[in-house]
ROFIKE-959337 format. One line per field, with one value per residue (C-alpha): residue in three letters; residue number from 0; chain; z, x negated, y negated. Coordinates in steps of 0.05 Angstrom, whole numbers, plus 5000, padded with zeros to 4 digits. Each point is the difference from the previous one (the first is absolute). Example, Ala and Ser with C-alpha at 12.3 -4.5 7.8 and 13.67 -1.06 7.14 Angstrom:
2
res: ALA, SER
n: 0, 1
chain: A, A
w: 5156, 4987
u: 4754, 4973
v: 5090, 4931
This chain:
624
res: MET, ILE, LYS, GLN, ILE, GLN, LYS, GLY, GLY, ILE, LEU, LEU, ILE, SER, LEU, LEU, LEU, ASN, THR, THR, VAL, PHE, ALA, ALA, ASN, LEU, LEU, VAL, GLU, ALA, GLU, SER, PHE, SER, GLN, LYS, GLY, GLY, TRP, VAL, ILE, ASP, GLN, GLN, PHE, MET, ASP, LEU, MET, GLY, SER, PRO, TYR, LEU, MET, ALA, HIS, GLY, MET, GLY, VAL, PRO, VAL, GLU, ASP, ALA, SER, THR, THR, VAL, SER, PHE, PRO, GLY, THR, GLY, THR, TYR, HIS, VAL, TYR, VAL, ARG, THR, PHE, ASN, TRP, THR, SER, PRO, TRP, TYR, ASP, GLY, LYS, GLY, PRO, GLY, LYS, PHE, ARG, LEU, LYS, VAL, GLY, ASN, LYS, ARG, LEU, SER, THR, ILE, LEU, GLY, ASP, GLU, GLY, ASN, ARG, TRP, MET, TRP, GLN, TYR, ALA, GLY, THR, VAL, ALA, ILE, ASN, SER, ARG, GLU, THR, THR, ILE, THR, LEU, GLN, ASP, LEU, THR, GLY, PHE, ASN, GLY, ARG, CYS, ASP, ALA, ILE, TYR, PHE, THR, THR, GLY, LYS, GLN, ASP, ILE, PRO, PRO, SER, ALA, PRO, GLU, GLU, LEU, ALA, ALA, PHE, ARG, LYS, LYS, ALA, GLY, ASN, ARG, PRO, THR, LEU, PRO, ALA, ARG, THR, GLU, THR, TYR, ASP, LEU, VAL, VAL, VAL, GLY, GLY, GLY, ILE, ALA, GLY, MET, CYS, ALA, ALA, ALA, THR, ALA, SER, ARG, ASN, GLY, CYS, LYS, VAL, ALA, LEU, ILE, ASN, ASP, ARG, PRO, VAL, LEU, GLY, GLY, ASN, ASN, SER, SER, GLU, ILE, ARG, VAL, HIS, LEU, GLY, GLY, SER, ILE, GLU, LEU, GLU, PRO, ASN, LYS, GLY, LEU, GLY, ARG, MET, GLN, ARG, GLU, PHE, GLY, HIS, SER, ARG, GLU, GLY, ASN, ALA, GLN, PRO, ALA, GLU, ASN, TYR, GLU, ASP, GLU, LYS, LYS, SER, ALA, PHE, ILE, ALA, GLY, GLU, GLU, ASN, VAL, THR, LEU, PHE, PRO, ASN, TYR, ARG, ALA, VAL, SER, VAL, LYS, LYS, SER, GLY, ASP, ARG, ILE, ASP, SER, ILE, VAL, ALA, GLN, HIS, ILE, GLU, THR, GLY, GLU, GLU, ILE, THR, PHE, THR, ALA, PRO, LEU, PHE, SER, ASP, CYS, THR, GLY, ASP, GLY, THR, ILE, GLY, TYR, LEU, ALA, GLY, ALA, ASP, PHE, HIS, MET, GLY, ARG, GLU, SER, ARG, ASP, ALA, PHE, GLY, GLU, GLU, LEU, ALA, PRO, GLU, THR, ALA, ASP, LYS, MET, THR, MET, GLY, ALA, SER, VAL, GLN, TRP, TYR, SER, VAL, GLU, ALA, GLY, LYS, LYS, THR, THR, PHE, PRO, ARG, PHE, ARG, TYR, GLY, VAL, ASP, PHE, ASN, GLU, THR, ASN, VAL, GLU, ASN, VAL, THR, MET, GLY, GLU, TRP, LYS, TRP, GLU, THR, GLY, MET, HIS, LEU, ASP, GLN, ILE, ASN, ASP, PHE, GLU, ARG, ILE, ARG, ASP, TYR, GLY, LEU, LEU, VAL, VAL, TYR, SER, ASN, TRP, SER, PHE, LEU, LYS, ASN, GLU, LEU, LYS, ASN, ASN, ASP, LYS, TYR, ARG, THR, ARG, GLU, LEU, GLY, TRP, VAL, ALA, TYR, ILE, ALA, GLY, LYS, ARG, GLU, SER, ARG, ARG, LEU, LEU, GLY, ASP, TYR, ILE, LEU, LYS, GLN, ASP, ASP, ILE, ASP, LYS, ASN, VAL, PHE, HIS, GLU, ASP, ALA, SER, PHE, THR, SER, SER, TRP, SER, ILE, ASP, LEU, HIS, PHE, PRO, ASP, PRO, VAL, ASN, SER, GLU, ASN, PHE, PRO, GLY, ALA, GLU, PHE, LYS, ALA, ALA, THR, LYS, HIS, ILE, TYR, ILE, TYR, PRO, TYR, ALA, ALA, PRO, TYR, ARG, CYS, LEU, TYR, SER, ARG, ASN, VAL, ASP, ASN, LEU, PHE, MET, ALA, GLY, ARG, ASN, ILE, SER, VAL, THR, HIS, VAL, ALA, LEU, GLY, THR, VAL, ARG, VAL, MET, ARG, THR, THR, GLY, MET, MET, GLY, GLU, VAL, VAL, GLY, MET, ALA, ALA, ALA, LEU, CYS, LYS, LYS, TYR, ASN, THR, THR, PRO, ARG, LYS, VAL, TYR, GLN, GLY, HIS, LEU, GLU, GLU, LEU, LYS, GLN, MET, MET, ARG, GLN, GLY, ALA, GLY, LYS, GLU, GLY, MET, PRO, ASP, ASN, GLN, LYS, PHE, ASN, GLU, SER, ASN, ARG, LEU, ASP, THR, PRO, ARG, SER, LEU, LYS
n: 0, 1, 2, 3, 4, 5, 6, 7, 8, 9, 10, 11, 12, 13, 14, 15, 16, 17, 18, 19, 20, 21, 22, 23, 24, 25, 26, 27, 28, 29, 30, 31, 32, 33, 34, 35, 36, 37, 38, 39, 40, 41, 42, 43, 44, 45, 46, 47, 48, 49, 50, 51, 52, 53, 54, 55, 56, 57, 58, 59, 60, 61, 62, 63, 64, 65, 66, 67, 68, 69, 70, 71, 72, 73, 74, 75, 76, 77, 78, 79, 80, 81, 82, 83, 84, 85, 86, 87, 88, 89, 90, 91, 92, 93, 94, 95, 96, 97, 98, 99, 100, 101, 102, 103, 104, 105, 106, 107, 108, 109, 110, 111, 112, 113, 114, 115, 116, 117, 118, 119, 120, 121, 122, 123, 124, 125, 126, 127, 128, 129, 130, 131, 132, 133, 134, 135, 136, 137, 138, 139, 140, 141, 142, 143, 144, 145, 146, 147, 148, 149, 150, 151, 152, 153, 154, 155, 156, 157, 158, 159, 160, 161, 162, 163, 164, 165, 166, 167, 168, 169, 170, 171, 172, 173, 174, 175, 176, 177, 178, 179, 180, 181, 182, 183, 184, 185, 186, 187, 188, 189, 190, 191, 192, 193, 194, 195, 196, 197, 198, 199, 200, 201, 202, 203, 204, 205, 206, 207, 208, 209, 210, 211, 212, 213, 214, 215, 216, 217, 218, 219, 220, 221, 222, 223, 224, 225, 226, 227, 228, 229, 230, 231, 232, 233, 234, 235, 236, 237, 238, 239, 240, 241, 242, 243, 244, 245, 246, 247, 248, 249, 250, 251, 252, 253, 254, 255, 256, 257, 258, 259, 260, 261, 262, 263, 264, 265, 266, 267, 268, 269, 270, 271, 272, 273, 274, 275, 276, 277, 278, 279, 280, 281, 282, 283, 284, 285, 286, 287, 288, 289, 290, 291, 292, 293, 294, 295, 296, 297, 298, 299, 300, 301, 302, 303, 304, 305, 306, 307, 308, 309, 310, 311, 312, 313, 314, 315, 316, 317, 318, 319, 320, 321, 322, 323, 324, 325, 326, 327, 328, 329, 330, 331, 332, 333, 334, 335, 336, 337, 338, 339, 340, 341, 342, 343, 344, 345, 346, 347, 348, 349, 350, 351, 352, 353, 354, 355, 356, 357, 358, 359, 360, 361, 362, 363, 364, 365, 366, 367, 368, 369, 370, 371, 372, 373, 374, 375, 376, 377, 378, 379, 380, 381, 382, 383, 384, 385, 386, 387, 388, 389, 390, 391, 392, 393, 394, 395, 396, 397, 398, 399, 400, 401, 402, 403, 404, 405, 406, 407, 408, 409, 410, 411, 412, 413, 414, 415, 416, 417, 418, 419, 420, 421, 422, 423, 424, 425, 426, 427, 428, 429, 430, 431, 432, 433, 434, 435, 436, 437, 438, 439, 440, 441, 442, 443, 444, 445, 446, 447, 448, 449, 450, 451, 452, 453, 454, 455, 456, 457, 458, 459, 460, 461, 462, 463, 464, 465, 466, 467, 468, 469, 470, 471, 472, 473, 474, 475, 476, 477, 478, 479, 480, 481, 482, 483, 484, 485, 486, 487, 488, 489, 490, 491, 492, 493, 494, 495, 496, 497, 498, 499, 500, 501, 502, 503, 504, 505, 506, 507, 508, 509, 510, 511, 512, 513, 514, 515, 516, 517, 518, 519, 520, 521, 522, 523, 524, 525, 526, 527, 528, 529, 530, 531, 532, 533, 534, 535, 536, 537, 538, 539, 540, 541, 542, 543, 544, 545, 546, 547, 548, 549, 550, 551, 552, 553, 554, 555, 556, 557, 558, 559, 560, 561, 562, 563, 564, 565, 566, 567, 568, 569, 570, 571, 572, 573, 574, 575, 576, 577, 578, 579, 580, 581, 582, 583, 584, 585, 586, 587, 588, 589, 590, 591, 592, 593, 594, 595, 596, 597, 598, 599, 600, 601, 602, 603, 604, 605, 606, 607, 608, 609, 610, 611, 612, 613, 614, 615, 616, 617, 618, 619, 620, 621, 622, 623
chain: A, A, A, A, A, A, A, A, A, A, A, A, A, A, A, A, A, A, A, A, A, A, A, A, A, A, A, A, A, A, A, A, A, A, A, A, A, A, A, A, A, A, A, A, A, A, A, A, A, A, A, A, A, A, A, A, A, A, A, A, A, A, A, A, A, A, A, A, A, A, A, A, A, A, A, A, A, A, A, A, A, A, A, A, A, A, A, A, A, A, A, A, A, A, A, A, A, A, A, A, A, A, A, A, A, A, A, A, A, A, A, A, A, A, A, A, A, A, A, A, A, A, A, A, A, A, A, A, A, A, A, A, A, A, A, A, A, A, A, A, A, A, A, A, A, A, A, A, A, A, A, A, A, A, A, A, A, A, A, A, A, A, A, A, A, A, A, A, A, A, A, A, A, A, A, A, A, A, A, A, A, A, A, A, A, A, A, A, A, A, A, A, A, A, A, A, A, A, A, A, A, A, A, A, A, A, A, A, A, A, A, A, A, A, A, A, A, A, A, A, A, A, A, A, A, A, A, A, A, A, A, A, A, A, A, A, A, A, A, A, A, A, A, A, A, A, A, A, A, A, A, A, A, A, A, A, A, A, A, A, A, A, A, A, A, A, A, A, A, A, A, A, A, A, A, A, A, A, A, A, A, A, A, A, A, A, A, A, A, A, A, A, A, A, A, A, A, A, A, A, A, A, A, A, A, A, A, A, A, A, A, A, A, A, A, A, A, A, A, A, A, A, A, A, A, A, A, A, A, A, A, A, A, A, A, A, A, A, A, A, A, A, A, A, A, A, A, A, A, A, A, A, A, A, A, A, A, A, A, A, A, A, A, A, A, A, A, A, A, A, A, A, A, A, A, A, A, A, A, A, A, A, A, A, A, A, A, A, A, A, A, A, A, A, A, A, A, A, A, A, A, A, A, A, A, A, A, A, A, A, A, A, A, A, A, A, A, A, A, A, A, A, A, A, A, A, A, A, A, A, A, A, A, A, A, A, A, A, A, A, A, A, A, A, A, A, A, A, A, A, A, A, A, A, A, A, A, A, A, A, A, A, A, A, A, A, A, A, A, A, A, A, A, A, A, A, A, A, A, A, A, A, A, A, A, A, A, A, A, A, A, A, A, A, A, A, A, A, A, A, A, A, A, A, A, A, A, A, A, A, A, A, A, A, A, A, A, A, A, A, A, A, A, A, A, A, A, A, A, A, A, A, A, A, A, A, A, A, A, A, A, A, A, A, A, A, A, A, A, A, A, A, A, A, A, A, A, A, A, A, A, A, A, A, A, A, A, A, A, A, A, A, A, A, A, A, A, A, A, A, A, A, A, A, A, A, A, A, A, A, A, A, A, A, A, A, A, A, A, A, A, A, A, A, A, A, A, A, A, A, A, A, A, A, A, A, A, A, A, A, A, A, A, A
w: 5155, 4991, 5060, 4986, 5051, 4998, 5025, 4992, 4944, 4960, 4985, 5015, 4977, 5039, 4978, 5052, 4966, 5007, 4983, 4929, 4974, 4924, 4964, 4967, 4932, 4938, 4930, 4956, 4927, 4978, 4930, 5030, 5031, 4983, 4991, 4962, 5002, 4958, 5009, 4939, 4995, 4973, 4978, 4954, 5048, 5030, 4975, 5037, 5066, 5006, 4998, 4969, 5044, 5008, 4979, 5012, 4930, 5010, 4959, 5062, 5027, 5057, 4976, 5032, 5057, 4988, 5052, 5016, 5058, 5030, 5053, 5054, 5035, 5067, 5038, 5034, 4984, 4933, 4971, 4929, 4943, 4930, 4939, 4961, 4960, 4999, 4924, 4991, 5042, 4940, 4986, 5066, 5070, 5040, 5015, 4938, 4972, 5002, 5069, 5028, 5066, 5024, 5037, 5039, 5022, 5027, 5016, 4951, 5014, 5007, 4961, 4930, 4953, 4933, 5008, 5028, 4984, 4932, 4983, 5008, 5076, 5058, 5033, 5073, 5006, 5075, 5042, 4999, 5048, 4965, 5039, 4945, 4957, 4939, 4986, 4942, 4979, 4956, 4960, 5001, 4947, 5021, 4936, 4935, 4983, 4990, 5071, 4996, 5047, 4987, 5063, 5073, 5055, 5070, 5055, 5075, 5002, 4984, 4976, 4954, 4937, 4932, 4957, 4944, 4958, 4937, 5007, 5075, 4991, 4946, 5045, 5058, 4957, 4980, 5071, 5030, 4946, 5007, 4926, 4973, 4981, 4932, 4963, 5015, 4930, 4933, 4931, 4935, 4931, 4930, 5004, 5058, 4980, 5054, 4990, 4979, 4956, 4926, 4983, 5053, 4981, 4927, 5016, 5044, 4952, 4939, 5034, 5024, 4930, 4976, 5051, 5061, 5071, 5027, 5067, 4997, 5064, 5012, 5063, 4995, 5001, 4930, 4934, 4949, 5036, 4977, 4960, 5062, 5037, 5054, 4956, 4939, 4940, 4933, 4951, 4953, 4935, 4941, 4989, 4941, 4961, 4950, 4998, 5052, 4993, 5045, 5061, 5038, 4976, 5069, 5031, 4966, 5050, 5061, 4977, 5024, 4950, 5029, 5002, 5049, 5063, 5070, 4982, 5041, 5021, 4954, 4938, 5011, 5000, 5052, 4994, 4927, 5020, 5056, 4953, 4948, 5048, 5034, 4931, 4991, 5024, 5005, 5040, 5076, 5026, 5068, 5017, 5059, 4999, 4995, 4980, 5055, 4987, 4947, 5004, 4946, 4977, 4959, 4947, 5006, 5046, 5037, 5037, 5027, 5065, 4999, 5062, 5008, 5015, 5052, 5033, 4993, 4972, 4957, 4940, 4963, 4924, 4959, 4925, 4943, 4976, 5032, 4971, 5036, 4984, 5065, 4967, 5052, 4976, 5070, 4982, 4957, 5055, 5053, 4952, 4986, 4929, 4967, 5000, 4992, 5030, 4979, 4935, 4961, 4973, 4928, 4982, 5031, 4942, 4954, 5018, 4981, 5051, 5059, 5047, 4991, 5068, 5028, 5061, 5044, 4974, 4981, 4978, 5062, 5031, 4998, 5054, 4958, 5028, 4982, 5034, 4991, 5003, 5065, 4985, 5066, 5037, 5026, 5046, 5003, 5060, 4997, 4980, 5006, 5013, 4967, 4930, 4995, 4945, 4984, 4947, 4950, 5006, 5014, 4948, 4983, 4976, 5019, 4984, 4990, 4956, 4972, 5005, 5077, 5004, 5057, 5016, 4937, 5039, 5053, 4999, 4974, 5042, 5065, 5006, 4973, 5063, 5004, 4926, 5007, 5064, 4967, 4946, 5054, 5036, 4940, 4980, 5070, 5008, 4933, 5011, 5069, 4971, 4946, 5050, 5057, 4976, 4926, 4993, 4941, 5015, 4977, 4957, 5059, 5053, 4981, 4979, 5041, 4988, 4965, 4994, 5018, 4982, 5056, 4955, 4960, 4925, 4987, 4933, 5009, 5048, 4987, 4928, 4997, 4947, 4946, 4942, 4963, 5028, 4958, 4988, 4963, 4937, 4991, 5001, 4958, 4944, 5009, 5003, 4976, 5049, 4980, 5066, 4991, 5049, 5029, 4962, 5036, 4972, 5059, 4994, 5038, 5060, 5054, 5059, 5034, 5056, 4975, 4997, 5029, 5057, 5013, 5003, 5050, 5041, 4988, 5016, 5020, 4935, 4994, 4928, 4936, 4928, 4937, 4927, 4956, 4947, 4950, 4970, 4945, 5031, 5011, 5024, 5061, 5005, 5039, 5033, 5042, 5035, 5039, 5049, 4975, 5064, 5031, 4953, 5013, 5010, 4952, 5009, 4972, 5016, 5015, 5029, 4935, 4969, 4973, 5013, 5035, 4933, 4968, 5061, 4980, 4943, 5025, 5069, 4982, 5017, 4933, 4981, 5065, 4990, 4933, 5035, 5047, 4942, 4970, 5068, 5006, 4931, 5014, 5066, 4963, 4954, 5060, 5028, 4932, 4989, 5073, 4986, 5024, 4976, 4966, 4964, 4972, 4964, 4979, 4978, 4994, 4975, 4937, 5041, 5047, 4940, 4974, 5069, 5003, 4931, 5019, 5069, 5061, 5003, 4983, 4932, 4989, 5064, 4998, 4983, 5069, 4990, 4980, 4944, 4970, 5066, 4991, 4927, 5020, 4939, 4952, 5027, 4971, 5052, 5015, 5051, 4994
u: 1574, 5030, 5011, 5010, 5043, 5005, 5068, 5032, 4953, 5024, 4953, 5033, 4968, 5018, 4979, 4975, 5011, 4949, 5015, 4975, 4992, 5009, 4972, 5051, 4976, 5018, 4968, 5010, 4979, 4973, 5028, 5070, 4995, 5064, 4962, 4935, 4980, 4937, 4979, 5005, 5016, 4944, 5020, 4942, 4966, 5058, 4972, 4934, 5020, 5071, 5041, 5010, 4976, 5006, 4941, 4986, 4979, 4988, 4936, 4967, 5061, 5039, 5067, 5068, 5018, 5037, 5052, 5055, 5046, 4995, 5037, 4956, 5021, 4997, 4969, 4932, 4926, 4978, 4931, 4993, 4962, 4994, 4979, 4954, 4936, 4938, 4998, 4930, 4968, 4973, 4954, 4992, 4986, 5026, 5069, 5043, 5041, 5069, 5018, 5071, 5037, 5064, 5054, 5053, 5059, 4968, 4933, 4943, 4951, 4929, 4967, 4977, 5020, 4973, 4928, 4967, 4988, 4984, 5063, 5075, 5009, 5047, 4970, 5020, 5032, 5015, 5063, 5065, 5059, 5066, 5057, 5052, 5011, 5015, 4933, 4968, 4930, 4957, 4937, 4958, 4946, 4937, 4959, 5039, 4947, 5041, 5011, 5042, 5050, 5029, 5039, 5009, 5009, 5027, 4993, 5006, 4944, 4932, 4972, 5059, 4962, 5029, 4961, 4954, 4994, 5044, 5046, 5009, 5012, 5052, 5038, 4994, 5029, 5060, 5015, 4990, 5043, 5055, 4994, 5029, 4952, 5033, 5029, 5074, 5014, 4994, 5006, 5007, 4982, 4983, 4932, 4960, 4947, 4948, 4963, 5030, 4944, 5009, 4997, 5051, 5047, 5000, 5008, 5060, 5034, 4989, 5027, 5059, 5017, 4999, 5050, 4959, 5017, 4933, 4970, 4942, 4958, 4951, 4959, 4999, 5055, 4984, 4994, 4944, 4941, 4936, 5042, 5039, 4988, 4966, 4941, 5006, 4971, 5030, 5028, 4946, 5005, 5046, 5069, 5044, 4945, 5002, 5017, 5055, 5015, 5061, 4955, 4986, 5058, 5031, 4945, 5026, 5057, 4956, 4929, 4971, 4989, 4934, 4935, 4942, 4977, 5000, 5049, 5057, 5054, 5054, 4958, 5017, 5075, 5019, 5073, 5003, 4977, 5051, 5056, 4977, 5008, 5062, 5033, 4993, 5065, 4970, 4938, 5001, 4940, 4971, 4953, 4952, 5002, 4936, 5000, 4966, 5014, 5021, 5038, 4991, 5027, 4948, 4973, 5058, 5012, 5066, 4998, 4959, 5006, 4990, 4992, 5021, 4938, 5037, 5053, 4967, 5065, 4988, 5041, 4997, 5005, 5019, 4998, 4984, 4946, 4949, 4953, 4936, 4988, 4962, 4933, 4967, 5035, 5029, 5059, 4957, 4949, 5052, 5030, 4934, 4993, 4932, 4962, 4932, 4963, 4936, 4960, 4994, 4932, 4982, 5003, 5068, 5037, 4944, 5007, 4942, 5022, 5002, 4940, 4955, 5021, 5069, 5009, 5053, 4993, 5064, 5020, 5013, 5055, 5006, 5018, 5013, 5001, 4999, 4990, 5040, 4984, 5027, 4986, 4963, 4942, 5015, 4966, 4992, 4976, 4929, 5008, 4941, 5015, 4946, 4994, 4952, 5003, 4946, 4983, 4977, 5053, 5063, 5055, 5007, 5072, 5069, 5038, 4989, 5040, 4990, 4924, 5005, 5003, 4981, 4996, 4971, 4957, 5052, 5063, 5057, 5049, 4966, 4957, 5051, 5010, 4925, 4998, 5055, 4970, 4932, 5035, 5028, 4933, 4961, 5053, 5000, 4924, 4986, 5050, 4972, 4931, 5026, 5038, 4950, 4930, 4991, 4953, 5037, 5072, 5035, 5050, 5022, 5010, 5071, 5019, 5033, 5020, 5067, 5010, 4963, 5032, 5008, 5031, 4940, 5006, 4977, 4976, 4983, 5009, 5033, 5016, 5051, 4984, 5050, 5003, 4953, 4944, 4986, 4926, 4952, 5000, 5075, 4988, 4937, 5030, 5072, 5019, 5070, 5045, 5068, 5027, 4971, 5036, 4978, 4947, 4941, 4965, 4956, 4925, 4962, 4992, 4960, 4979, 4933, 4962, 4975, 4924, 4985, 5049, 4970, 4931, 5023, 5042, 4969, 5050, 5052, 5018, 5067, 5001, 5009, 4980, 5025, 4984, 5061, 4994, 5054, 5043, 5050, 5069, 5015, 5060, 4990, 5034, 5065, 4966, 4959, 5064, 5020, 4964, 4971, 5016, 5060, 5057, 5046, 4950, 4989, 4948, 4991, 4948, 4926, 5009, 5015, 4960, 4937, 4926, 4966, 4975, 5069, 5031, 4961, 5048, 5068, 5002, 5025, 5072, 5035, 4973, 5022, 5069, 5005, 4979, 5059, 5048, 4977, 5010, 5070, 5018, 4971, 5037, 5066, 4985, 4984, 5069, 5034, 4971, 4990, 4926, 4930, 4951, 4957, 5059, 5018, 4933, 5012, 5072, 5025, 4940, 5035, 5056, 4950, 4964, 5064, 5014, 4930, 5005, 5067, 4980, 5043, 4990, 5053, 4998, 4992, 4961, 4951, 4928, 4970, 4942, 4929, 4982, 4932, 4968, 4927, 5004, 4997, 5039, 4956, 4931, 4968, 4979, 4926, 4960, 4942
v: 2545, 5069, 5047, 5074, 5040, 5076, 5025, 5069, 5018, 4940, 4943, 4933, 4935, 4939, 4931, 4952, 4934, 4946, 4928, 4985, 4929, 4993, 4939, 4954, 4978, 4961, 5002, 4939, 5007, 4932, 5005, 5003, 4930, 4961, 4935, 5010, 4926, 4992, 5073, 5046, 5074, 5042, 5070, 5016, 5047, 5038, 5066, 4986, 4969, 5024, 4937, 4932, 4942, 4925, 4957, 4927, 4980, 4926, 4988, 4971, 4963, 5033, 5024, 4990, 5047, 5065, 5021, 5049, 5017, 5069, 5040, 5030, 5065, 4964, 4943, 5004, 4994, 5027, 5013, 4976, 5033, 4970, 5040, 4955, 4999, 4955, 4998, 4971, 5056, 5038, 4942, 4963, 5027, 4940, 4973, 4997, 4941, 5032, 4975, 4996, 5003, 5030, 4962, 5039, 4957, 4936, 5033, 4998, 5056, 4975, 5057, 4982, 5055, 5023, 4979, 5063, 5073, 5031, 5039, 4996, 5007, 4988, 4939, 4988, 4931, 4998, 5003, 4962, 4996, 5013, 4968, 5002, 5061, 4956, 4966, 4964, 5019, 4956, 5007, 4937, 4995, 4963, 4994, 5014, 5052, 5062, 5024, 5063, 5033, 5069, 5013, 4979, 5052, 4983, 5052, 5002, 5051, 4972, 5066, 5012, 4981, 5018, 5049, 4977, 5063, 4991, 5060, 4990, 4926, 5012, 5048, 4950, 4944, 5042, 5022, 4931, 4968, 5053, 5014, 5065, 5055, 5003, 4940, 4990, 4972, 5036, 4968, 5039, 4975, 5024, 4968, 4972, 4949, 4985, 4934, 4934, 4973, 4987, 5074, 5019, 4944, 5020, 5074, 4986, 4952, 5044, 5062, 4958, 4975, 5072, 5025, 5020, 4982, 4974, 4983, 4950, 5002, 4942, 4991, 4924, 4947, 4977, 5038, 4997, 5031, 4966, 4951, 4976, 4935, 5042, 5021, 4954, 5035, 4981, 5050, 5026, 5039, 4996, 5030, 5021, 5034, 5057, 5057, 4987, 4926, 5005, 5009, 4937, 4957, 5011, 4958, 4938, 5003, 4987, 4984, 4935, 4943, 4975, 5039, 4999, 5035, 4970, 4945, 4970, 5049, 4972, 5019, 5073, 4989, 5053, 4979, 5024, 5069, 5003, 4978, 5051, 5059, 4971, 4999, 5075, 5032, 5069, 4979, 4995, 4963, 5019, 4943, 5007, 5076, 5040, 5073, 5040, 5074, 5050, 5066, 5052, 5067, 5037, 4952, 4950, 4941, 5007, 4934, 4944, 4960, 4925, 4957, 4927, 4958, 4957, 5043, 5068, 5029, 5062, 5021, 5066, 4994, 5061, 5004, 5048, 4950, 4954, 4949, 4980, 4927, 4986, 4987, 5044, 5063, 5006, 5044, 5046, 5006, 5017, 5051, 5034, 4975, 5007, 4934, 4970, 4940, 4969, 5005, 5064, 5021, 4985, 5074, 5012, 4968, 4979, 4927, 4954, 4948, 5049, 5009, 5060, 5026, 4997, 4954, 4969, 4929, 4964, 4932, 4958, 4959, 4925, 4950, 4939, 4929, 4927, 4932, 4936, 4926, 4971, 4926, 4992, 5030, 5069, 5049, 5075, 5041, 5027, 5072, 5047, 5073, 5041, 4971, 4942, 4949, 4949, 4948, 5053, 5054, 4959, 5002, 4927, 5004, 4975, 5064, 5075, 5045, 5070, 4999, 4998, 5075, 5048, 5073, 5030, 5048, 5016, 5043, 4957, 5041, 5018, 4938, 4951, 4958, 4990, 4982, 4948, 4973, 4991, 4960, 4953, 4998, 4975, 4948, 4969, 5005, 4968, 4944, 4987, 4989, 4955, 4957, 4999, 5014, 4987, 4940, 4969, 5016, 4936, 5038, 5043, 4946, 4986, 5071, 5054, 5072, 5000, 5075, 5064, 5067, 5050, 5053, 5024, 5011, 5071, 5026, 5073, 5057, 5068, 5020, 5056, 5052, 5017, 5049, 4953, 4957, 4939, 4989, 4955, 5042, 4989, 4925, 4998, 5042, 4976, 5073, 5016, 5036, 5027, 4973, 4930, 4955, 4933, 4961, 4969, 4939, 4979, 5008, 5055, 4955, 5037, 4958, 5010, 4962, 4933, 5007, 4931, 5011, 5068, 4969, 4948, 5049, 5069, 5055, 4949, 4965, 4967, 4978, 5040, 4994, 5034, 5011, 4998, 5054, 4982, 5054, 5012, 5009, 5073, 5040, 5045, 5068, 5007, 5060, 4951, 4978, 5063, 5045, 5065, 5038, 4966, 5016, 4940, 4944, 4943, 4946, 4930, 4948, 5004, 5069, 5036, 5056, 4966, 5001, 4942, 4974, 5003, 4966, 4939, 4988, 5025, 4968, 4930, 4986, 4988, 5068, 5033, 4970, 5037, 5064, 4989, 4993, 5066, 5034, 4971, 5026, 5069, 5002, 4987, 5058, 5044, 4984, 5009, 5069, 5021, 5009, 4980, 4947, 5053, 5030, 4932, 5004, 5072, 4995, 4928, 4961, 4973, 4971, 4968, 4970, 4970, 4969, 4971, 4969, 4969, 4976, 4985, 4925, 4949, 4968, 4925, 4985, 4941, 5014, 4985, 5047, 4981, 5046, 5016, 4981, 4977, 5021, 5073, 5022, 4961, 5019, 5063, 5051, 5003, 5040, 4952
């Protein structure tokens, strides 16, 4: 307490000190565990819940323990809180399937974690006596059904519970982890490409081959995005088409030689993509870094900050040019770029295929999966957590590829964890019925799940708006644009909820259908590949400047790769003339055209591409 003493007209303040006990504490981020065991790092929802986390993705079989050794601030009795989430709670009120326990030293805490509550929360796990400051902590999965752990907090004060509000929690993490307020490391480049999918790879390599020093930032350990072994979608579309036949040849250097979705991991040849980028002297790859913030001056991006998904280390990247190849338009969004989500109205752009009234519907995200023949009778746990299958609505299949699609009526950014989790929920629920309840299940008795994706394959979210917005009329009429760049050959392929699945699961469908509307190949304007209100921002991939209808034909990956090449060429011209993406169009278009016709790919590479896919180039377009 404070005692005030008046003496000689002067106010003296004397402090009578009371003994104050401060809680000792330790925060352990789960993604930083040195031994991950069978747990996987999931960073897809960092923007929503504030952090990557570890997940026990065992497809119904408990995964190997994850462990790490930590240094406590002192010995004594600690209360333990674990930030976790009962992931089936949106559909099921009872205990969830994602159960795990925590072991500290030689003591396994009795509390089952991850199976209660309906949001990300700090679950109390009990107390533990710490007798040695250097102690090993272990996550022990109990089910293999995607239990998740974000962080573990040890404190000597039971009421010392970490905050849950996003901004407060972010500040708490930095303070507890002794992380600097501002990144200690800064990297400077000519071009920073964010997103290591096919578009980002091609943008980085093309800029590199034309003299730019490039940073390629990818928030996963493997390159390729939807074409990686993590998601497993084959390359679609055709390359090396008029009027710029040089575009696409580059993809012969890393494209896979086998087609098909939801196939074994080796089909997607991740090692070829890694070697392709590693061979570029002017490209520095930053794997496992996710862009989290943007700094601007006026209408220009000055820098971005990217955070390592395991260590939490942050790096500032500065450059005169940036390319958003994230798919979600993340850099553009953080920079205040104009964007759109959902379907435009029919009148907005005069599109016959658009709905009469604008809405928020998008194409969904796919959690693909397949089963394998085990050669003996196998079992699978009974899994019923809010979605009930029966003899009439069960999907009587041994695999699921692109048609297993969720979230069309949800927000593909803000609801994305729920969208992905519903994809997992229906795969497990359907397989459980096939294995345990289907009357005639002979063909499933010796089969087991071989692979289920946990990184969801997304088709649509934000579309950043450029000086030109590609629309259906451009495609229908094969409109000529003076800045014609990449050529799209894919049909107008707009997914919508499968009517039969919607009837069986009203409002909760998990399968899609489509109607391929074949087109004549057309060349999209270069003006679709840079932001209209952020002066130094390019974009390539499914987040370019198109309507929802037009996205149906540009979104496949061979096509997005060609977009990346155009961006890389334009970035080189920006460097050469110290100019902006827009001014390349205004003052250096003929030079860009020459570069596009020539291409940046190596000559004489083997033809490992499947051209004329599904006869798309031979089939006349029809709206019928």
